[in-house]
C-alpha positions in Angstrom: 30.7 129.6 15.9 28.1 131.5 14.1 25.5 130.5 16.6 27.8 131.6 19.4 28.2 135.0 17.8 24.4 135.4 17.6 24.0 134.5 21.3 26.8 136.9 22.2 25.3 139.7 20.1 21.9 139.3 21.7 23.4 139.4 25.2 25.2 142.6 24.3 22.0 144.1 22.8 20.1 143.3 26.0 22.8 144.9 28.2 22.9 147.9 25.9 19.1 148.3 26.0 19.2 148.3 29.8 21.9 151.0 29.7 20.1 153.0 27.0 17.0 153.3 29.2 19.0 155.4 31.6 19.7 157.9 28.8 16.1 159.1 29.0 14.9 161.2 26.1 18.3 162.0 24.7 18.3 162.4 20.9 20.7 159.5 20.6 22.0 156.6 22.7 25.7 156.3 23.5 26.8 153.4 25.8 30.0 151.5 26.4 31.5 148.5 28.3 34.8 146.9 28.7 33.2 143.4 28.7 31.7 143.5 25.2 33.1 141.8 22.2 33.8 144.3 19.5 33.1 141.9 16.7 29.3 141.7 17.3 28.6 145.3 18.2 26.9 146.1 14.8 24.0 143.7 15.1 23.6 144.7 18.8 23.5 148.4 17.9 21.0 147.7 15.2 18.7 146.0 17.7 18.9 149.0 20.1 18.1 151.4 17.2 15.1 149.3 16.2 13.8 149.3 19.8 14.2 153.0 20.6 13.9 154.6 17.1 17.1 156.7 17.6 20.7 156.5 16.6 22.6 154.0 18.8 26.3 154.0 19.5 27.9 151.1 21.2 31.6 151.1 22.3 33.6 148.1 23.4 36.8 149.0 25.3 39.9 146.8 25.3 42.3 148.7 27.6 42.6 152.2 26.4 41.2 151.6 22.9 37.5 151.6 22.2 35.9 150.1 19.1 32.6 151.7 18.3 29.7 150.7 16.1 26.8 152.9 15.3 23.4 152.4 13.7 20.6 154.9 13.0 17.1 155.2 11.4 16.9 156.4 7.9 17.5 160.1 7.5 19.7 160.5 10.6 22.8 161.4 8.6 25.0 159.2 10.9 28.2 159.8 9.0 27.7 163.6 9.4 27.2 163.2 13.1 30.5 161.3 13.5 32.3 163.8 11.3 31.2 166.6 13.7 33.0 164.6 16.5 36.1 163.7 14.5 38.4 165.7 16.7 37.7 163.2 19.5 38.1 160.1 17.3 41.1 158.2 16.1 39.3 157.1 12.9 35.8 156.7 11.6 33.9 155.7 8.5 30.4 154.7 7.3 27.3 156.0 5.7 23.8 157.3 6.6 22.6 154.3 8.6 25.7 152.4 9.8 29.2 153.5 10.8 32.3 152.4 12.8 35.0 154.2 14.6 37.8 154.0 17.2 38.1 156.2 20.3 40.6 156.3 23.2 39.3 156.0 26.7 40.6 159.5 27.6 38.4 161.0 24.9 35.3 158.9 25.2 33.3 161.3 27.4 34.2 164.3 25.2 33.1 162.3 22.2 29.9 161.3 23.8 29.1 164.9 24.7 29.9 166.1 21.2 27.9 163.3 19.5 24.8 164.0 21.6 25.1 167.7 20.9 25.4 167.1 17.2 22.4 164.7 17.3 20.4 167.3 19.2 21.1 170.0 16.7 20.4 167.8 13.7 17.6 165.7 15.0 16.1 167.7 17.8 15.5 166.9 21.4 12.1 165.4 21.2 11.0 162.3 22.9 11.0 159.0 21.0 8.1 159.4 18.5 5.0 157.3 18.6 5.4 154.6 16.0 2.9 152.2 14.5 4.0 148.6 14.9 4.0 146.7 11.6 2.8 143.2 12.3 4.2 140.5 10.0 1.8 137.7 11.2 -0.6 136.8 14.0 0.6 133.7 15.9 -1.7 131.7 18.3 -0.2 131.1 21.7 0.3 127.3 21.3 2.4 127.9 18.1 5.0 129.9 20.0 7.5 127.0 20.1 11.3 126.5 20.0 10.9 125.2 16.4 9.2 128.4 15.3 12.0 130.5 16.9 14.6 128.4 15.1 12.8 128.9 11.8 12.8 132.7 12.3 16.5 132.5 13.3 17.2 131.0 9.9 16.1 134.3 8.3 19.1 136.1 9.7 21.0 138.3 9.4 18.4 141.0 10.1 19.0 144.6 9.2 18.5 147.0 6.3 16.3 145.4 3.7 15.6 142.4 6.0 14.0 143.6 9.2 13.4 141.2 12.1 9.7 140.2 11.9 7.3 141.5 14.5 4.6 139.0 15.4 1.4 139.4 17.4 -0.6 137.1 19.7 -4.1 138.2 20.7 -6.0 137.4 23.8 -3.1 136.2 26.0 -3.5 135.7 29.7 -1.0 136.3 32.5 0.6 133.3 34.1 2.2 135.1 37.0 2.9 138.6 38.3 5.1 140.9 36.2 8.3 142.0 37.9 11.2 144.3 37.2 14.6 142.8 36.1 18.1 144.0 35.5 18.6 147.5 36.8 14.9 147.8 37.5 14.0 149.5 34.2 12.8 146.5 32.3 10.2 143.9 33.1 9.6 140.2 32.8 6.4 138.1 33.0 4.9 135.0 31.6 1.8 134.4 29.6 -0.1 131.2 28.9 0.4 129.5 25.5 -1.7 126.4 25.5 -0.8 123.9 28.2 2.3 125.8 29.3 3.6 129.4 29.4 6.2 131.6 27.7 8.4 134.4 29.1 8.0 138.0 27.9 10.7 140.6 28.3 10.0 144.4 28.0 13.1 146.5 27.8 12.5 149.9 29.3 8.9 149.1 30.1 9.1 149.3 33.9 6.9 152.4 34.0 4.2 150.3 32.4 4.3 147.4 34.8 1.2 148.5 36.7 -0.7 148.9 33.5 0.2 145.4 32.4 -0.8 144.1 35.8 -4.2 145.8 35.7 -4.9 144.8 32.1 -4.0 141.2 33.0 -6.3 141.2 36.0 -9.1 142.6 33.9 -8.9 140.1 31.1 -6.6 139.4 28.2 -3.6 141.0 26.5 -2.7 141.6 22.9 1.1 141.4 22.5 3.4 142.6 19.7 6.9 141.1 19.9 9.9 139.6 18.3 10.3 135.9 19.0 13.7 135.0 20.3 15.2 131.6 20.7 17.8 132.7 23.2 15.8 132.4 26.4 17.0 130.4 29.4 17.9 126.9 28.4 17.3 127.7 24.8 13.6 128.2 25.3 11.8 130.8 23.2 10.8 134.2 24.7 8.9 137.2 23.5 10.8 140.5 23.3 7.9 143.0 23.6 7.4 145.8 21.2 4.0 146.9 22.4 0.8 145.7 24.1 -2.9 146.6 24.6 -6.0 145.3 26.2 -7.2 142.2 24.4 -10.6 141.0 23.6 
């Protein structure tokens, strides 16, 4: 059951990341769905926050009632942002980095507008800041296996005090042409890892698809990523954090 929850949480996070890209350079990300399971919103919201570096609010609706979970980087004063929107909420609680709330469908849009306004006032309306990627370890391509993904999975749950490790593989070569996926805002491509290949997914990286193609044609790629074991058929895949021209 725990493994099923993990898979479900990752699927929600992937959908939320796709939806979040459409929010552009908003100071926070607020997205909802009536097909999400409210019990796994927290980990999914945490993944969105880690990816975009901004407060992330996910709401799962069941009829007229929405259950929300929010996560935010340190210093975002998340509880204060929700308090500023309390007139639109049925209940809320939490602290600086994590919070939960309930909202009715009729008040959701008003809540979203108020939350974004509060975030803009508190955090500014700047674009997502440039961030250095802290690499936990360099992994040669042939070692990107299902077994390694399962070992990393045993380190869960990830979150405050136990961030999901970011790995790097240097000098990778393309094994196909990058293409857009989902709503067209994210990309997918494969790179060679020894005798086979492994899938890479870049959420919100569609604007960089030509750059990846050109770098791939010119030579090799250095990739920074999180290794996921929830690819198609249980195969591992790389969730891209960043890339550069490789040696």
